[in-house]
N, C-alpha and C positions, 0 to 999 in steps of 0.2 A: 760478742756477748754483752747484753745490756743488763746493768745491775742497779737495783734500788738499794742504796747503801744504808738506809735507815727506816725500819718499820718495827711494829710491835704486834704481839698477840697477848691476850690475857683472859683470865676467868675471874671476875670480881669476887666470886664466892670463896676463892682461895684465901682472901682476907688480909693481904699485905699491900694492897694498892691504896695507901692512905690518902694520896692526892685526889682520888676519885670521890671522896666523901662529900665535897661541896656541890652545890647546884650547878656550877659551871661545867662539870664533867658529866652531868646526867645524860646527855645525848650519846655518849660513848660508853656508858656504864653498863656493859652487856658482854657476854662471852663472845670473843672474837678469835677466830682461828684460821688455819690455812684455806679451808674451803670458802671462806668469805673473801679472801684476797685473790684467789686463783683467777677468777674472771677479770679482775682489774689488771692483773699482770699480763694476761693474754691480750687484752685490748690495747695495752700500751707497748706490747712487744718486749716485756721485761723477762729475762731468763732466770736470774738469780736475785736473792735478797740477803741483806744482813739484818738479823733479828736482834733487837737491842732491848736491854732490861728496862722494866717499868716499875719495879719494886725493889726496895733496898734489903733484899734477903738472898742468901745463898740458895735457898730452896727454890726461889723463882728461877734462878739461873739453871738449876737442874731440870726444872719444868720445861724451860725453853730448849735445853739440849735434847730432851725427850721428843719435843715437837720436831726439832731439826733432824733427828735420827729418822723420823717417819715422813719427812717432807722433802721431796726432791729439789724444790726451788730454794730452800733455805741453805745458803752456802756457809755462813758463819754466824756465830752467836757472840754478842758482847754482853757480858754478865756483870756481876757485882760481888764484891767482898767487903767486909767491914774494915776499913783502914784504921779504925780506932782499936782494933783487936789484933795484936800481932799474931795471936794463935791462928788467925784465919790464913796465915801463910800455908798451912797444910791444905786448905781448900783450894787455894790458888795453884799450888803444885799439882794437886789431884786433877783439877779442871783442865790444866794446861795439857794434859795427856789426851784429851778428847780431840779428835781431828777437826771438829767444827767449832771448837772454842777458840776465839781470837784474843779476847782481853776483857777489860773491865771499864765500867763507867760509874764513878761515885756521883751521887746526885747533888753536886755542889750548888746548883742554882737554888735548891730548897733550904740550904743551910744559912742561918742568920749572920754568920761571921764570914765576910768575903776573904779574910786571911786564913781561913781554916786550912786551905791547901798547903800552907807553909808551916803548920804545926810540926814541932820536932818529933812528936810521938807517932806521926804517920809516915815519916820518910822511908821507913822500911818497905812500905808498899811500892813506892816508886822504884826502889832498888830491886825488888823482886820482879816487878813487871819488866824491867830492863834486862835483868839476868835471865829471865825465862823467855825473852824475846816475844813478849806479848804486846798488845795494843792498849792505848789509853784514849778513851773518848772524853774530851773536855766539854762539860756541860755547864754553861753559865749564861748570865745576862750581860748586857753591855757594860755594866759597872764592874764586871769581873775581868775586863780586858787587860787592865794594868797588872792585877795580881797574877793572872795567867801568863802574861809576858815574862814576869820574873820567874815563874815556874818553868816555862819553856827554856829560858836562858840557862837555868840551872840544870836542866835535864836534856841536853842536846842528843843523847843517844837513845832516849825513849821514843818509841813509835807513837806519835800523837796526831789525832785529828780533832779539830774543833767541830762541835755539833751546832747546827742551825745558825751558822754565821755569827755565833755569840749573841743571838737574839737582839738585833737592833730594835729600837722603839719606833717602829714604822707607823703605828697608829697616831703618834704625836708628831710625825715628820722629823724626828731627830736623826741627824746624819753625821755631822762634822766630827764630833769627838770620837764616836764609834769608828768612823772611817779612818781617822788618823791612827787610832790604836791598831786596827786591823792591818793597815798598810805597814806599820812598824813590825808587827809579828811576821807578816809575809816576807819582809825584807831582811830580817835579822835572825830568823829561825828556820829550821827545815820542816815545820809543822804543816799538816794538810788541813783542808777545810771542806765541810759539807755545805752545799747549797741546799738547805732543807729548812723546814720550820718557818719560812718567811711569811707564808699566808696566815699562820696563826698569830703572828705579831702585828698584822695589819687590821684596819677597820673592816667590818663586814662590807661586802660589795667591792673588794679590791679588784684592780685590773692589772694587766701586764705592766702598764706604765707605773703603777704604784710600787711594784716589787723590783722593777728593772734596775733602778739606780743602786740598790743594795746588792743584788745578785751580780751585776756587772762589775761593781767595785771589787768584790771578792775575786771574781774570775780574772780581772785585769791585774790585781795585785799578786795573787798566788800563782796564776797561770793554770791552764787546763790540766797540766801534769800533776798539780797538787790540789785540784778541786774535783769533788764527786757529788753527783746528784742523789738526793734522798727524798722520799715522800713524807716521812714522819706520819704515815698512816697507821692507825685510824685517828690519831690526835688531829690530823689534818681535817677530819670531818667536822670539827668544831667551827671551822671558818672556811670551808672549801670542799673540794672533792678531788679524788685521784685524777680523773681525766682533766679537770680544770688546771690543777697545778702542773701536771706533766706537760700539758699543752703550753702553758705559760712559760715553763722552763725551756721547752724546746724552742719556742720563739725567741726567748732572751739569749740563749746560748748561740743559736744559729748553727751554721755548718762547721765553722772553724772551731776545732777542739771538742766537738760533740762526742766523738768516739771515746775520747778520754773521760770527759765529764760524766757521760752516761754509761760508763763501764770500765774503761781501761785503768783509770786512777784507782777506783775501788778494788779492782782485781789485783793491782800492784800492792796497795796498802794492806788489804786484808788477806792477801795471798790466796786468791780464789783461782784455782786452776781450771 
């Protein structure tokens, strides 16, 4: 079974995709649903996907679960709750009962305070995620590596996956600090990592060789058993295409570990049967 561990659907008219308001998102500011993705999956031989939140609202999570209920290839949904509202525990407990709900992703990359994740008033959310045996997608930039390291150290029992390799600054050729941080996370924590989103962080016209050092570093540090491939489609369309990224990743991964990276690891982490 081949799995795309990270993709999105949305309908901008719903009104809660605030990040789409700028000119940069204009190429993907349109309704996107399962029928748009199905031919891409078929061409790449992908069987199942993990649908990930793109708006910081509980109602968007419910919208995605509705899509998942009606879509055979959507295996799991990663949603959102408001960590700053402890009353949202009731939503998390309710959502956890849905067979396709996996966990949550706070949009930490968009918050001005890199230490937000350590606020005392949001610790209840990590407790609840752990107690309910849900997943946590860690979304941040390269400068979040160290704060996330401390969070991962403090929460060894929480099921965690890093999104988009923690977004290294590929367009500027920055590597060393990010690489050291990711190596430490891999060595000292049980956290998983998605090889996804790299094309978006590169300059236009990227090649396999542009992305390979970053992807291989993650694979070599975490090992195929803790790495999963994701498309980040349709955000991917801002600087690439599904076939181009899938093809590049296939070449970078090679034969060794491919079964895990393109399916087995995501199946294990997200419990896709």
